[in-house]
FIGUKE-608942 format. One record per residue: residue in one letter; x, y, z of N, C-alpha, C, O, CB in turn. Coordinates in steps of 0.02 Angstrom, whole numbers, plus 50000, padded with zeros to 5 digits. Glycine has a CB too. Layout:
BEGIN
AXYZXYZXYZXYZXYZ;...
# end
This chain:
BEGIN
M493964925349339494654925649317495104922549370494894921549427494874932949302;K495724921149352496164917349396496334921049460496394917949513496804915549360;V496414927649456496574931349517496014930649568496154929849628496694938849500;A495404930949545494834930349591494814923349623494584922649680494174931749554;Q495054918349587495074911549615495614911149669495524907949721495204906349560;A496184914449656496744914349704496604918849764496824917449819497384916549670;L496234924249752496054928949805495294929449807495004934149780496384936149792;P494974924649839494244923949834493844930049856493284931049834494024918249874;W494134934149900493764940149923493704945349867493304950049873494114943249983;T494084944549813494034949249757493534947049705493414950549655494724950149724;Q493224941249715492764938549665492184943249648492034944049589492474931949690;P491874946549698491304950949681491494956549633491134957849585491024953949744;V492054959949645492244965449601492484962849533492364966049482492794969849633;S492814957049532493024954049469492414952449426492404953849366493434947749482;D491904949349456491294947649420490954953949393490714954049337490804943749465;R490944959149434490614965349414490954968549354490624970849308490594970249473;I491624968549354491994971449298491874967549234491764970449181492744971749314;V491904960849239491794956649180491094957549152490994957749092491914949149197;Q490604958149197489914959249175489844965949140489504966549089489434958849234;Q490154971149169490124977749137490444977649068490204980849021490474983049182;Y490994973949062491334973448997490894969748946490844971848889492014969749005;A490584964248968490154960348923489564964448897489334963448841489904954048959;K489324969148939488764973348919488994979848886488594984248872488344975048980;Q489654980248873489954986148842489814992548883489694997948855489684987048770;R489834991748949489724997348994490344999149035490315003149081489144995749041;L490894996049017491514997549052491795004149027491875005048967492024991849044;G491945008649073492175015249053492875015249025493225010149026492145019849113;H493085020949000493765021548972494285022249027494885021549015493805027548924;A494055023749088494505024449145494195021149207493635022749226494675031949159;L494565016549237494335013049297494785014949356495385016049347494325005449286;L494495015149414494875016449475494675011449528494105011549552494755023749500;L495135007049547495015002349601495285005449666495855007549669495354995449587;V494865005649717495055008649781494975003549837494524999349836494625014949795;G495415004049885495404999549942496074999549975496555002449949495204992349921;Q496134996450033496754996650069497304992950031497174988649990496674993650139;E497924994850046498494991650013498524984350033498434982550091499154995250032;G498664979949983498784972949998498184968449994498194962950021499064972450064;V497644970749960497054966449953496984963749881496534959749867496424970149972;G497424965849835497424962849768497204967349712497084964849657496994957049769;K497164973949723496924978449670497394978249609497164977749552496884985649697;R498034978649622498524978749567498504972249528498534972349466499234980049595;L498464966649562498434960149527497804959549484497834957049428498454954449578;L497254962049511496624961949471496704966049407496504963849353496044964749513;L497004971949413497084976249355497594973549305497534974549245497284983249377;R498104970149330498584966949284498224961649242498324961249181499174963749323;E497824957649274497454952549236496954955649190496854953249134497104947649284;L496624961049212496154964549168496524967549108496254967549053495784970149207;S497134970049119497534972649064497644967249011497564968448952498214975349089;Q497844961349035497964955848989497324953948952497324952448892498244949749027;F496774953948989496124952348959495934957248904495704955248851495574952249014;L496024963648917495844968748868496284968448805496064970148751495894975748899;L496904966248814497364965748758497324959048721497564958348665498074966948782;C497024954148754496984947348725496564947448661496044950748657496664942548777;T496794943848611496424943448547495964937448544495634936348493496914943248489;N495934933548598495504927648599495144927448666495174922448702495914921148587;Q494804932948683494494933648748493944928448759493554926948714494194940648756;Q493934925848821493384921448841493114924148907492854929748909493624913848848;H493184920348961492994922949027493584926449060493524928949116492724917349072;G494144926449026494754929549049495254929248992495084926848938495024926149114;P495874931449003496374931048950496504923748932496524919448976497024934548971;C496594922348867496664915348846497344912448865497404906448877496574914748771;G497844916748869498514914448888498904911348831499494909548841498464909648943;A498604910748772498924907148717499044911448655499464909648613498514901248697;C498694916948648498764921048588499424925048590499764925148641498174925848580;G499584928248535500204932148531500224937748582500744939048612500294935048462;S499654941048593499624946448642499754943948712500114947148751498944949948639;C499464938248729499574935448796500304933448806500574934248861499114929348807;H500614930748754501324928948759501754935148771502214935048812501554925148696;L501604940448734501974946748743501854949548813502324952048845501774951848689;F501234949148836501064951748902501464947948955501774950948999500304951148916;N501454941348951501794937249002502554938148999502894937049049501614929948992;A502804940148941503514941348934503704948348958504294950148962503734940348862;G503194952448973503314959248996503514963948940503844969048952503834959349049;S503324962348879503544966348821502974968248774503084969348715504074962648783;H502354968548800501804970448756501844977848739501864982048785501114968748790;P501874979548675501974986548655501364991048669501434997148667502134986848582;D500784988048682500184991948692499974992348766499404994048782499614989048651;L500444990748810500334991348882500854996048911501454995148899500354984348917;L500625000948949501075005548983500955005149058500395006449082500985012848958;M501475003149096501425002749169501745009049198502305010749182501774996249196;V501375012449241501625018549273501575017749349501025017949377501225024849249;E502145016849380502185015949452502805019449479503255021049440502195008349471;P502845020849544503445024149571504075020149554504065013949556503385025049647;E504605023649539505235020249523505525016749584505885011849578505735025249495;E505355019349643505535016049706504915015549749504495020149749506095020049744;K504845010049784504265009049827504205014649878504685016549911504305002249862;G503595017349882503465022649931503625029649906503485034449941503855021449991;K503905030249845504065036849818503515039249772503005035949762504735036549780;Q503615045249743503105048249701503145045749629503665043649605503175055849702;I502575046149595502565045349522502735052149493502385057049505501865042649496;K503265052449453503515058849428503105061349369502795057349333504255058249408;I503115067849360502735070849305502995068349237502615067849189502775078549308;E503655066849233503935064249170503615057549152503515056049093504695063549176;Q503465053549203503145047049191502435048049164502215044449119503125042949254;V502075052949191501385054249171501375057249101500905055949063501035058849221;R501875061249084501895064049016501955058548963501715059348907502475068949010;K502265053048982502315047348936501625044348922501515041448869502785042048964;V501175045048971500495042648961500165046448904499845043548860500075043349026;T500245053148904499955057248851500225055248783499845054648735500115064748865;E500875054148778501165051948715500895045048695500745043948637501925051648721;F500835040548744500625033748731499905033348704499775029848656500685029648795;V499455037148736498745036648717498615039948649498095038548618498315039948770;N499065044148626498965047548562499295043948503499305046648448499235054548566;T499555037948515499835034048460499395028048446499015025848489500555031848477;T499445025448386499035019748365499275013248398499875012348407499035019048289;A498815008948415498995002448444499414998548394499214997748336498364998448464;Q499984995948416500434992448371500154985748347500294983448292501094991348404;R499744982748390499444976348371498724977248347498364972448335499454971448429;G498524983548340497874985148310497264983348349496704983548323497844981848246;H497344981548413496764979248452496554984748501496054988148490496934972648490;S496934985648554496784990848603497424992548640497934989148633496214988648652;K497384997848681497954999948721497735000748794497155002548807498265006648694;V498184999348839498024999648910498575003248949499175002048938497914992548939;V498365007748993498825010949041498635008549111498055009049131498795018849036;L499115005849147499005003749217499415008349261500035008349256499174996149228;L499095012149304499435017149345499235016449418498645015849435499275024149319;G499745016749461499585016649532500215016049575500755014549549499115011149548;P500145017049640499545019749671499435027049650499895031049651499585019249748;A498835028649631498685035149601498845040949648499005046449625497965035449579;E498795039849713498935045249760499685046849763499885051849794498685043449829;A500095042749730500815044149728500975049749679501545052249678501205037749708;M500495051849639500595057649595500525064049635500075064749676500095057549536;N500985068849623500885075349654500395079349611500125076849562501565079149660;V500265085649630499755089549596499925090449522499485089949479499675096349629;N500555091849507500745092949437500645086649395500395086949339501465095249433;A500845080849422500755074549386500015072949378499805070549325501115068849424;S499625074349429498905073149426498575077349372498155074949333498575074549494;N498765083649369498495088149317498695085849247498315086549199498715095349329;A499315083249242499545080749176499135074749155499015073749095500285078849179;L498915070649203498515064749186497805066649164497495063049126498485059949245;L497565072249190496875074149176496735074749101496185072949079496715080849209;K497215077049062497115077848990496945071148958496505070848915497745080748958;S497295065848979497155059148952496475056648975496135053048938497705054248973;L496275058549035495625056449060495055060249028494515057549017495595057349136;E495175066649012494655070848983494555069648908494005070348883494825078148995;E495085067748874495045066748802495265059648784495795058648754495485071948764;P494855054648804495065047648794495035045648720494615047948682494625043048835;S495495041348703495485038248636495025032148640494975028948692496195036148612;G494695030648585494205025248585494495018448602494135014148627493885024848518;K495135017448589495435010848600495915010748659496305006048667495805008748538;V495875015848702496315016148760495905015548824495395018948832496725022648760;T496135011248869495825010648935496345012248988496895009348988495525003548946;L496175016749032496625018549087496385015049151495815015849172496645026349098;L496825011149180496675007349241497085010149299497695009749298496814999749231;L496745012849348497075015949405496895012149469496345009349474496885023349412;Y497355012049516497185009349582497445014149635497945017649626497485002249593;S497095014249692497285018949745497165015649813496645012649826496875025449740;H497685016449857497615014149926497295019649969496985018150021498295012249955;Q497365025849947497105031549986496745036449938497035041549920497685035250024;P496135034849918495785039049870495675046149894495555050649853495125035949853;S495705047249959495625054149985496205058549963496155064649964495585054150062;G496765055449942497335059249919497315060849844497795063549818497955055549934;L496765059149811496695060349739496305066749726495865068649765496355054449704;L496465070049671496065075849650495355073549635495235068249607496385079249587;A494875077649656494175076049643494035075349569493615071349548493705081349673;T494395079249528494295079049455494515072349426494235070049376494665084749421;I495015069249456495235062649432494715057449451494525053249409495925060849463;K494485057649513493985052749535493335053249495493015048249480493845053549609;S493145059449478492515060349443492535057749371492005056549341492335067649443;R493125056949344493195054749274493325047149269493435044549215493755058549240;C493305043749326493435036549327492825032749352492445035149394494045034949370;Q492745026849325492235022249350492545018649410493025015049403492005017049293;Q492265019749469492575017349530492305010549553491705009249549492495022349585;F492775006349575492594999749601492944998749668493564998349669492784994049550;P492584998349723492914996949787493114989649792492744985249771492454998849846;V493704988349820493934981549831494014980649907494414984049939494614980149793;Y493634975949934493644974950006494064968850023494064963849988492924974050033;G494434969350079494834963750102494414958550137493824959750150495384966150148;P494704952750152494324947450185494254948750260494584953150288494674940650174;E493834944850292493804944950365494474942650393494844939050360493224940350391;F494634944850453495304943450481495434935950484495984933750467495364946450552;S494944932050504495044924750509495174921750440495594917250434494424921450541;Q494824924050388494934921650320495634923650296495974919650265494394924350273;A495824929750311496484932150291497034928250326497544926650295496554939750306;L496934926650389497424922850427497514915850399498074913450391497224922450501;A496954912550382496994905850353497334906050285497734901750268496284902850346;W497174911150245497474911850178498224912950185498614910150147497154917750139;L498424917150232499134918750242499534912550261500064911350233499214924150296;Q499284908750308499644902750330499674897450275500144893550271499314899850392;Q499164897350233499144892450178499624894450122499914890150089498434891850150;N499714900950110500094903350052500814905450068501204906750023499744909050021;S500984905950131501664907850149502134901950143501974896450166501684910750221;E502724903050113503224897850108503594896950174503944892050184503714899350052;T503524901850218503834901550284503344898550333502764900650336504054908650307;Q503574893750372503144890850424503034895950479503514898250510503444884250452;L502404897650492502254902850541501864899950599501404896050591501854908450508;T502064902050659501644900350717501024904750714501014909850680502034901450785;D500504902750749499884906650750500014913650775499724918550750499354903150793;Q500464914250826500604920750855500944925350805500754931250798501034920050917;V501444922850769501814926950720501354928850662501354934550641502434923150694;A500964924050638500504925450582500004930850603499844935350564500134919050560;N499744930250664499274935150689499594942050694499284947050676498994932950758;S500214942350719500564948650728500674952150661500544958050653501224947650763;I500934948350613501104951350548500484953650511500494958650475501514946450506;L499934949850519499314951850486499024958150517498744962350482498804946150489;R499094958850583498874965050615499294970950591499024976350579498924964350692;L499954969750585500384975150560500194977250490500274983050471501114972950562;A499934972550451499724973950383498994976250380498704976450326499824967750339;S498714977950437498014980250442497524975250412497014977250384497944987050408;G497694968850418497244963650394497284962250319496894958350293496554965450411;A497764965550284497824964650212498294958750198498894959250211498104971150178;P498034953150172498444947050166499044947550119499564944750134498014941450144;L498974951050063499534951550016500094955850045500684954450035499304954449949;K499914961050080500414965250113500774961250167501384961750173500094971550144;A500404957250205500704953050256501174947950225501724946750252500154949450297;L500974944950169501404940050136502054943150112502584940250118501024936950077;D501994949250085502584952850062503054954350120503664953950113502384959350026;M502774956150177503174957650236503534951450261504114951850283502734960550292;I503204945750257503524939550278504104937750232504644935850255503014933750279;E504004938550167504524936850118505134941350126505694939350108504244937450047;Q505034947350153505594951950164505854951650236506254955850257505384959150148;D505624946650274505834945750344505654951650388505984952850439506584944650347;V505134955250369504924960950410504674958650478504744962150527504384965050374;H504374952650479504114950150543504684948950593504604949850653503714943750533;V505274946850567505854945850610506094952650637506244953350696506434942350571;Q506114957650593506324964350614505824967150664506024970450713506374969050553;Y505184965850654504674968450699504774965750770504734969450819503974966850673;M504904959250775505004956350842505624959250875505644960150936505054948550838;Q506144960650834506744964050861506574971150883506794973450936507304964150807;F506164974450843505944981250860505584981350927505704985650970505494984150804;C505134976550936504754976150999505224975151059505144978551110504244970450996;Q505694970651052506164969451107506594975651120506734977451177506614963451092;N506804978951066507204985151073506814990551111507084993951153507414987751004;M506164991251095505754996351127505634994751201505584999251242505094997051090;I505584988251217505514986251287506154987651325506154990251380505334978651292;D506724985951292507374987351324507484994851333507764996951383507944984351281;L507254998751285507325006051290506935008751350507185012851387507085009451225;Q506325006351358505915008651414506235006551481506205010251530505205005751409;N506545000651482506844998051544507565000551553507914998451599506834990551543;R507775005251509508445008251513509005003051506509545003851535508525012051578;Q508864997851468509374992651456509744993851391510214990251374509044985851455;V509544999051354509875000951293509805008451284509295011251304509584997051231;Q510295011651255510255018851242509925019951174509995015851128510965022051243;W509555025451168509185026551106509635026951045509445024650991508775032951112;N510245029851054510685030550995510985023850973511225023250917511245035551011;E510975018851017511205012150997510725008950947510925004850906511275007651059;L510095010950951509595008050907509675010550835509455007250788508895009650932;L509985016250827510085018850759510495014050717510355012950658510435025750761;A511015011150747511435006350712511064999850699511154996750646512075004950751;K510634997750746510264991550738509754992050681509614987150647509914989750803;W509474998050671508924998950624509135001950557508725002950513508395003250654;K509785003550549509985007550491509855004350424509775007850374510715009050497;N509814997650421509694994250358508964992150349508794988650302510134988150352;W508534994250395507824992550390507474997750345507715003350336507504992350460;D506904995750319506495000250279506215005650325505855004150373505924996350242;M506375011950310506145017450352505385017850355505105019950405506425024050327;Q505055015750302504325016050302504035011450356503525013150387504045014050234;N504355005750367504115001150419504215004250488503765003950530504484994450415;I504795007350498504925010450563504425016050577504155016650632505655013350566;L504285020150526503795025550533503105022650549502745025250591503765029850470;Q502935017150515502275014150526502215011150595501685011650626502145008750473;W502755008150621502725005150688502655010550742502275009750789503355001050700;F503015015950735502945021450783502245024450778501945026350829503475026850770;Y501975024750717501295027350709500795022750745500345025150779501105027950633;G500895016150737500455011450772500515012150847500005011750883500625004350751;L501115013150872501215014150944500845020250970500515020051022501955014750960;L500915025750933500575031950954499825031350950499465033850994500805037750910;L499575027950899498855026850894498605022550953498075023850981498675023450827;D498995017450969498815013151026498805017151091498365016151133499295007251032;A499295021651099499315025851159498695030351161498395031351214499955030151161;Q498515032851104497915037151099497285033251117496855035751153497855040151028;K497245027051093496665022851108496635021251182496105021351213496685016251067;Q497215019751211497235018051282497065024251324496745023651377497925015351303;K497275030051301497095036251336496335037251337496055039951384497445042351302;A496005034951283495285035651277494915029751309494295029551309495085036151203;G495285024851338494965019251372494815013351327494475008651349494345021551403;L495065013451266494955007751220495545003051226496035003651190494865010151145;V495494998351273496094994351290496034987051269496474983051285496214994751363;G495514985051235495444978051213495974976251162496174980451121494744976851185;D496204969951164496714967751117496524968851044496944970251002496874960351128;Q495884968051029495664968650960495714975850934495704976950873494954966250954;T495774980650979495814987650957496534989950949496654995150918495454992151005;L497004986350976497704988550975498064985650914497994979750898498064986451039;A498454989850881498834987650822499454983650843499664979150807499034993650779;M499734985350901500374982450922500314979650992500554982651041500944987650918;I499994973950997499854970851061500504969451099500524969851160499454964551053;E501034967651061501674965851092501964971651133502354970451179502164963751039;L501764977751117502024983651152501454987351188501474993451197502374988451103;A500954983551210500374986551244500594990051309500314995251326499844981251259;A501084987251344501304990251407501654996951395501595001551435501784985451445;Q502014997351338502365003551322501865009051302501935014751324502865002351265;S501375007351260500885012451241500455014351300500205020051305500445009851183;Q500355009551346499965011151406500335016151450500025020651478499795004751446;Q500995015351456501385020051497501355027051468501295031951505502115017751502;V501385027551402501315034051370500625036951384500555042951398501435033551293;A500115032751380499425035051393499355037751464498985042451475498925029451381;Q499705034651511499655036651581500065043051595499855047051637499905031051627;R500625043951561501065049451576500945055751534501015061351559501775047251567;A500765054751471500725060451425500015063151421499535059451432500965058351355;Q499965069451405499315072551392499065070551323499465068951278499355080251399;Y498405070551314498125068551249498405073151194498555070751139497345068951250;G498465079551208498715084251158499435082751138499625083951080498665091351185;Q499835080251186500525078551170500555072551121500955072451075500915076951234;I500125067751133500105061851089499865063951020500135061750969499635056351118;E499355068151018499085070650955499625074550916499685073950856498465075050967;Q499995078550952500535082550920501075077950892501325079150837500845087450971;A501245072650929501745067850905501495064150843501875062850796501925062850960;L500855062550842500555059350784500575063850722500735061650667499825057350798;Q500425070250732500445075050677501155075750650501255075950590500175081850701;K501635076150695502335076650674502555070450635502915071050585502795077750735;L502325064650657502495058350624502185058050555502495055650507502285052450666;T501565060350549501225060550484501615064950435501685063250376500505063050491;E501855070550459502255075050418502905071650396503135072550339502415081550456;S503205067650441503815064050424503685058850370504095057850325504105060650487;Q503105055450375502925050550324502845053850255503085051150205502275046850343;L502515059550254502425063150191503095065550164503225065250103501945069150200;A503515068050209504175070550188504605064850160504965065750111504535073950246;Y504555059050192504965053350169504755051150099505185049550057504895047450218;R504105051150086503855049250019504035054449967504155052749909503105048150021;G504065060749988504155066049939504865067949924505005070849871503805072049961;Q505335066249969506035068349959506415063149919506305057149925506375069450027;A506875065649878507285061249837507785057449880507895051449870507655065249783;N508085060849928508585057649972508445059550045508815063450074509305059749953;P507915056750073507745058550142508275056050191508595050850180507065055650161;N508375059750245508865057950296508515053450347508215055750395509165064350331;A508575046950336508235042050378508495042150449508125041250497508295035050349;T509155043350457509455043350524509165049050566509005048050625510215044050519;M509105054950537508825060650574508095059450592507875061150647508885067150533;M507725056350547507025054750561506975049850619506555050650664506675051850499;T507405044750618507385039750671507585042850738507275041350790507855033850654;E508095047050738508295050650799507705054450828507575054150888508875055450785;S507355058050785506785062050807506235057750837505935059450888506505066250749;L506095052050805505585047450830505755044950900505335044850944505505041450782;L506375042850909506585040050973506575045351028506355043951084507285037050966;I506825051251013506835056551063506125058551083505985059551142507225062751036;D505685059151033504985060951048504645055451090504265056951135504585062050984;W504805049151074504495043551111504735043551183504335042451229504665036851077;L505385044751194505645045051262505315050751301505175050051361506405045951261;A505195056351267504875061951301504165060051323503945061951377504855068151254;L503815056351282503135054151300503155049151357502685048751397502785051051238;L503695045151361503775040451416503985043951481503975040851534504295035051398;G504165050351475504405053951532505135052851547505365053951603504005052151592;Q505505050551495506225049251503506625054251463506395056651411506395042051482;S507215055751486507655060351452508075056651401508255050851411508105064151501;A508225060051345508655057051294509385057951311509815055351276508505060051225;H509535061651364510235063151382510445059151443511015059751466510325070651394;
# end
């Protein structure tokens, strides 16, 4: 299929799904698992079109009425269920619509498809609401789920789905793909940095580039160096970062703390550090702070990440203040 051609590392799982379908062994519920940004959602979108296509070949024909409706975003037999805002939860009201959808007849008389993800964005109530659709499938309905963190899914959901792992490319392959597909001209250093920030996931890295996250990241690094050198006050950074995506800020601090933890354990090679640009800063924390202090800061940060995803109106300023004050404490500097 075309997605596998554009994202060659997805070819094995794409071939496997098509083969299972050809042998009529494809389950009523599929779950693609793997890190964010390797193409799971794109694969399932194309599979959705394929399942709804009335002139199936080796992929969706692109010419039938169903394909035209799909490409127009108005196919009546496709239900997309995703967070209303990036990084937020899938609400139980959204999942209840799945139950209604699967219990109605296909308007085009062929089949119906639900595409839902990331599945771990459902809370317990939403997950339990989805179980009914998974336990009592309709013959013409296929549920397609994807998850970046399958450990966050109910075991009962995973057990009712046919699982397909999607693996990302090698770092060198991902780097070459990123530089080839980015509309922004990237130096090798910037491309390498942004890909590391995306944990080697090329689509996530591409999305970050398109949103100028790499520019913000380089500013963040300089700000953190200036903070350590007492050339800027921590509260001045609140104004500089106020329009940035809080999830990125949380992720960068998480990477810093992980790097400090690695350096504390003696793992100091560049290939092991997530944020090489701030290696001196994480090293200072490793030298000054106790391992338990770093671990405690990591736990607190993880709780902040969960709270940010779960709250309707999280206070990003208070979270950022807490991050900066905790970081200064680990550096052995006072916030006052």
